[in-house]
N, C-alpha and C positions, 0 to 999 in steps of 0.2 A: 774180658772178650777174647784176649790172647789165648786163653786155655781151651775155650771152645773151637776159635779157628785151628788151632793145632789138632784137636780131634777130628775135625772135618777134614784136614789134608790126610788123615790116616785111617779113617773110617767113612764108608758110604752114608752110613745113618748115624745120627748124633740126636740123642734126647736131652733136652733141659729140662729137669724138673725141680719142682718148687712150689710153695703154698700160694695161694691166690695173692694177686697185688704184690708179689714179690718183686717184679721187674723183668718177667722172662720174655713177654712180648717187646719190651723197650731194648733188651739186651738183643733178641733176634733182629729187630729193625736195624740196630747199630751194626749188626755183621752184615746184613743185607746190603748195607749203604756202601759198604768197603769191599764187598765180594766182586771180583774181578770179571765176573760174567753175568749172565741174565738171573733174575731172580723172580718169583713168583709167590704169593703168601695166600693160604687158606684159613679162615677162622672158621673152626668147625662149631662156634657159637652163632653164627651169620647164616640164617636160613639161605641165602643167596649161595654161599659158597659150598653148604651142604647140598644144594640142588645141584650144583656144578660138579659134586663128586658122588652123585647117584649111580653112575657107572664109574667106580675109581680107576679102574685099569685103562678103561679108555680115556678118561680125563687126566692121568699122570704119565701115560706112557711116551707121549710127544713130548714132554717137556725136558729143558735142558738147563744145566747151571744149578742154582740153589733153591730147592722147593721147601718152604717153610709151611707146616701144618701145625697150627696152634690149637690147644687143648683136644690133642690126640685121644684120650681117655673116652671121649663122646662118640667115637666112631671107631671100635677097636677091629671091626671088619676091615679097616686097612693095612693091618699087620701082615698078613699073607700076600696081599698086593704088593707091598713094599718088597718081601723078599724075591717075589719073581722079577720085579724091575731090577732091584740091584745086582741078582745073579745075571743078568745079561751080558754077555761078554763084551759087548760094544758099549755098555752104559757109561756115563762119566758123570751123570746126576748126583746131585749130594741132597739128603734129606735131612733137614733140621725140624725134629718135632718137639713139642712144648706140651707138658701136661703138668696137672696138679695132684699126681699120684705118684707114689713110689713105686720102684721097679717090682717089689713084692704084690701091690695091688694090680698092676698090669702083666703080672708075670705069664698067666693063662692065655692073653691075648699075644704077648710079645716073644713068647718061647721059640716062635718058628724065626725069630731074627738073631738066634743065638750065634755069636761069632761076627755078626755083621753090624751091630749096633754098640755105641759107647754112650755111657750116661755120665752126666754133668750136673749135680745139685746145686741149685742157686738159693741162699739162705738170706738174701737182702744186703741192704749196705753193710761195709766193713770199715774199719780206719782205714784201710788201704784207699778207700773212696771218698772219704770225708775228712781224712786228716787226723792227726793225733791230737792236736787241739780241741778237738770237738768230741772227745772220748765221754764226758758227762752226758752231754746231749744224746749221743748215740745210747748211752746205757740206759738213761731213762726212756727215751721213745722207741729206742729198737731200730731194726733195719728197713721196715717196710720204707719205701720210698717216701709214700704219702704221708706217714705218720712223722719220719724224720723231717719232713720239708715244710712241716705245718707251721703256722703263723705263730702259734703260741702253744703253752704247754696244754692249755685247755683243749685247743681244737685237736690236737695230737690224741690226747686221751679219748676224745669225742669219736674221732675216725676209728680209734682201735675197738671201742665198744661196737660200733656199727659193724666192723669186719668181722669180730668175733659172732654176733648176731648172724649175720650173713652166711658165714662160714658153717654155723651149725645148721641153719635151717634150711638152705639151698645148696651149698657145695658138697657137705658129707652124703645127703641123700642121692647125689649125683654119683657118688662111689659105689653105689649100691648098698648102703645101710640104712635100715630099717629101725634104728634106734631113735626113739622120740629125742629131738632137739633139747629139751630141758633136761632130760636125763643124762645125756652126754654132755651137756653144759655144766650140770653140777659136778660131773667126775672131772670133767677138764678143770675146774676151778679149785677140787681137791686136791689134784695132782699140783697145782701150783704152790700149794702149802707143803707139798713133799719134794718140791724141788731140789735138786741137787742131793736127793738122799737114794740110798739103796733100795731097790722095789722090794715091797714087803706085800705081796697080794693078798694073804691072809688078814692082815692088819686094814688095809683098805677095803676088804669084801665085808669085814663085820661093820665098818664106819659108814658103808654105803648100803649095808642091809641085802646084799646078794652074795651069790656063789663066787668063789675065787676065780673060777673059769669065767664068770661074767666080767669082771674087771679086768681080767687079763685080755679078753676080746676087746673091751673098750680100749685098753692101752695102745694094743696092736692097730686097731683101727685110726687112732689120732698119730702114732707114729708113721703109719702108711700114707697118710695124708701130710706128713712133713711137717707137723707142728710139734711133735714131741720127739725128743732124741733119747734113745735107749744106749748108754755107753757100756760097754760089755767089759766082764771082769777079765783080767790078765791072772793065769796061774803059773807059778813056778814050781819045780821039783823041789820043795823045801819040807820039813817037818811040820811048820808051822799050819793050823787050818785056815783056809783062806775064804773070803767071800766070794760066792760062786753067783749071784744073782746080778743084775745090771743096775747101774744107777740111771734115774730119770730127771729128764730136763725139758721145760717148756723151751723150744728152739729159740725164740726171739725174747728179749728181755722187756721188749715193751709190752707184750703179750702176758708175760709174767705180772707186771704191775697193773695191768688191767684187771687180771683175773684176782689179784690181790686188792684191787681197789686202791691202789696208790696212783696219785696224780701228779705230784710235784717232786723236786728232789729233796725238799724238806721231808716230805713225807717218807721218802724213801730211806733218808738216812736215819729216820727214828724208826723204822719198821723191824720186827724181830727176824724177817727173811733177808735182811740187806745183804749179808755176808753170802748166803746161797745165791741170791741175784747176781751179786758179783762174780761168783765162781763161775756162773752159766755165761755171763757176758765175756768175761776175760778169756774163757775158754774157745768160746766161738772165734773172738778175735786171733788166736794162737793158731787155731785149725784153719782159718782162711789164710793165713800168712804162711803155714808150713804147706798148703795144697796137699794136706794128708788125705788118703783114702778111708773110707768107713771101716775097712777091714786092717787098718793100720793103727787104730787109737783105742785104747783101754784104760780102765782105772785099776789100780790095786790096792786091796786090803787085805788083811789078817784079822782075825777074831781077837788076836792079842792086842791090837790098835794100832800097828803099823798101815801106813797108808799112802798113797800117790794118787794126786786128783786126776792125773793124766798122763799117759805112758804112750809114746808114739814108737813104733816100730817098724822099721823098713829095712829088710836086708839084716845086716849087723848092726846097723845103728840104732840105737836105743836113748830118747830123749825123755826127760822127765820134767813134769811142770805141776807146781803147786799155785794156788791162787789165793791171795791174801790182801783183803781190805783194810790196809795199814800203810803208811810211808816209810815205816822202819821195821821190815821184816828180818825174822831171827832163824838161823839154823835150829831144827829139832831134832830130836832122837828119832822120829819117825823120817824126817828126810835122809838121814845118815843111814837108817836101816834101809830105806828103799836104796840109795846108792850101791849100798853095799849087795844087798839081795838081788837087786834085779840088773846089776853090772851096768848103770847108766853111764853113756859118754858124757853126759851133762845133765844137772839139774837146774832149771831156771823158776825163781819165785816171781810170779807176776803180781805187782802190786801198785797201789794207789797213788803212789809218790810221784816225782818228777826226773828220778836219776835212776841211772843203772850203774851198780857197782858190784865187786865181788863180795861173797859172804864168806866161803871156805873154798877148799880145794875142790873143783867140780861143781860148784854151786856158785849160782849169782843171784842177785835181784835185778830183776828187768821192769821198769816203768810201763804199765800199759800205754801210755802216750808215746812210749817209744818202740813199741812192737815191730814197726815197720823198719827201723833203722836198726835194731839189736837182735832180731831174730830172721834168719834166712831160710827160704823156702828148702824143702827136703829136698836133697840132691845136687844142690848149688854149690 
């Protein structure tokens, strides 16, 4: 909440973006409750609120304080109106817009707000909210509030299955997609098996029986709907050939497990994708703690085998992270190569044990449960 309030202090329009059921509305209500002035909320899935906005300029022009517009992608005609309203010299109104689509999907509608809007992406519960003691539950169930808070693992798994079905059958079509739900569902499940791997469109296209451009379109759609993360590669000016395709992750660990038909921690511990699941989960916790922007995070790999799971670059600061599902991580040649080649300020190995301790000069092991204590946000 602190970060969104800070954005509202600096920008007249702030957009909270995130997948369905991730907690956008709850966050907006918490902000509205603490807002020092008047607040009003419009739910664009409510027919009554849509009727109130039939003449949007007339409905919004006289409002003051904080105006919340929920599910903004359902009424893209509001964006030109918002530009006119916030450009009024006397205006002190702040607009908080909530959407289930990424900036790339609503770019054509929001390009008129360039320089007037700041985006904040909400990915669900993190260790910062549930506490380090609950990291295993968060890993298994994921960060969707209703999934994490379910009374049992079975109830959590059932909620996630229903979420996936509703997302494919209702939410994706609302974003303008005409891809059949069962087709996109098959592709999404296939992506779960490639979770934390470098994107290979040709291989996926052959496995799926379609053109490479088609699977690329499917990938971009799911990434735009904020259920897939594409981690871009970093390039250094070195002689070694470097990987230039992104790595692909299902954003929420609970959804990874649903797509892989993993229901319990015992199932997860014995699954061949447990290491990949750990990498995606631990990465999400680190990114949430660092408060890093999407354009500050990368992975790095060479065709010779050197690699780094996560590279965070802000200004001259370069931080490296490796994610190992072990309680006794060790320094590898690849880690040393990454430190030297990328000139890292520090490399942290996020592991499943309970302690944080040094491994070598500039390299330390950090327990996932201690990410909050041992990793500081960027710039602090």
